[in-house]
C-alpha positions in Angstrom: 11.8 -5.1 -25.0 10.5 -2.7 -22.3 8.9 -5.6 -20.4 12.2 -7.4 -20.3 13.9 -4.3 -18.8 11.1 -4.0 -16.2 11.6 -7.7 -15.4 15.3 -7.3 -14.9 14.9 -4.1 -12.8 12.3 -5.8 -10.6 14.6 -8.8 -10.0 17.5 -6.5 -9.2 15.5 -4.3 -6.8 14.0 -7.5 -5.2 17.5 -8.8 -4.6 18.6 -5.4 -3.1 15.6 -5.6 -0.7 16.6 -9.1 0.3 20.3 -8.3 0.7 20.0 -4.7 2.1 16.5 -4.5 3.6 16.9 -1.2 5.3 18.2 0.6 2.2 15.4 -0.7 0.0 12.7 0.2 2.5 14.3 3.6 3.2 14.0 4.3 -0.6 10.4 3.2 -0.7 9.5 5.2 2.4 11.3 8.2 1.0 9.5 8.0 -2.4 6.1 7.6 -0.7 6.8 10.4 1.8 7.8 12.7 -1.1 4.6 11.8 -3.0 2.5 12.6 0.1 4.3 15.9 0.6 3.5 16.8 -3.0 -0.1 15.8 -2.6 -0.3 17.7 0.6 1.1 20.9 -1.0 -1.3 20.5 -3.9 -4.3 20.1 -1.7 -3.2 23.2 0.4 -2.9 25.3 -2.8 -6.2 23.9 -4.1 -7.9 24.7 -0.7 -6.5 28.2 -0.7 -7.9 28.9 -4.2 -11.2 27.1 -3.5 -11.8 28.9 -0.2 -13.3 32.0 -1.7 -15.9 30.0 -3.8 -16.8 27.6 -1.0 -15.5 28.0 2.5 -16.5 24.4 3.5 -14.7 22.8 0.5 -11.7 25.1 0.9 -11.4 24.3 4.6 -11.7 20.6 3.9 -9.0 20.8 1.2 -6.8 22.8 3.6 -7.2 20.2 6.4 -6.5 17.3 4.0 -3.5 19.1 2.6 -2.1 19.7 6.1 -2.7 16.0 7.0 -1.0 14.9 3.8 2.0 17.2 4.4 2.3 16.0 8.0 2.1 12.3 6.9 4.6 12.9 4.1 7.1 14.5 6.4 6.6 11.8 9.0 7.0 9.0 6.5 9.9 10.4 4.5 12.7 7.9 5.1 11.0 6.4 8.1 11.2 2.7 7.6 9.3 1.8 10.8 6.4 4.0 9.9 6.3 2.6 6.4 6.2 -0.9 7.6 3.6 -0.1 10.2 1.3 1.6 7.6 1.8 -1.3 5.2 0.9 -3.8 7.9 -2.1 -1.8 8.9 -3.3 -1.6 5.3 -3.0 -5.4 4.9 -4.9 -5.9 8.2 -7.7 -3.7 7.2 -7.9 -5.3 3.7 -7.8 -8.7 5.3 -10.7 -7.9 7.6 -12.7 -6.4 4.8 -12.1 -9.5 2.6 -13.2 -11.8 5.5 -16.4 -9.8 6.1 -17.2 -9.6 2.4 -16.6 -13.4 2.1 -18.9 -14.1 5.1 -21.6 -12.0 3.5 -21.3 -14.0 0.3 -21.4 -17.3 2.2 -24.4 -16.3 4.3 -26.5 -14.5 1.8 -29.1 -16.3 -0.3 -27.2 -18.3 -2.9 -26.6 -17.1 -6.4 -24.3 -18.8 -8.9 -20.9 -19.3 -7.3 -21.7 -17.1 -4.3 -20.5 -19.6 -1.8 -17.3 -20.3 -3.7 -16.6 -16.6 -4.1 -17.2 -16.1 -0.3 -14.8 -18.9 0.6 -12.1 -17.5 -1.6 -12.7 -14.1 0.0 -12.3 -15.6 3.5 -9.2 -17.5 2.5 -7.6 -14.4 0.9 -8.6 -12.3 4.0 -6.7 -14.8 6.3 -3.7 -14.6 3.9 -3.8 -10.8 4.1 -3.9 -11.0 7.9 -0.8 -13.3 7.9 1.0 -11.0 5.5 0.0 -8.0 7.6 1.6 -9.5 10.7 4.8 -10.1 8.7 4.8 -6.7 7.0 4.3 -4.8 10.2 8.0 -5.7 10.9 10.4 -3.8 8.6 12.5 -6.8 7.9 9.4 -9.0 7.1 8.1 -6.3 4.8 11.5 -6.1 3.0 11.5 -9.9 2.5 7.9 -10.0 1.3 8.5 -7.1 -1.1 11.8 -8.6 -2.4 10.2 -12.0 -3.0 7.3 -10.4 -4.8 9.5 -8.3 -7.0 11.6 -11.3 -8.0 8.5 -13.3 -8.9 7.1 -10.3 -10.8 10.5 -9.9 -12.6 10.8 -13.6 -13.5 7.2 -13.6 -14.9 7.9 -10.5 -17.0 10.9 -12.3 -18.5 8.9 -15.4 -19.4 
């Protein structure tokens, strides 16, 4: 029963993203920004409490907390920043998949290493294409909406 509810919700949110892309992405950016703010605050507190035991660890946690807080505040409700970060993440993932695929293709062959490498290269290229679409807020909204609808339909099957 819960899977059906999740499926229906995924389809509804996917349709919302397709029909009202700015609202859907604003919601996602706000939730992610809020989560980063909470992580940043947690790291700041952890850094403050850890500083007495280890100045280096405490300082590292304080810096990470400050970065998380700044990123969370900057991302909260910022659709453009959310799309840019998503596109950047897909670009980086695509390049990593291509490099890993090339390593598999070029290394001494083990069972299925060439096939695994080719799949990695193909997936890397797909990630680069998706990254170029996701870097635009409207493209990200369309991609996310389509993905949610597909996920919702498969949950209902």
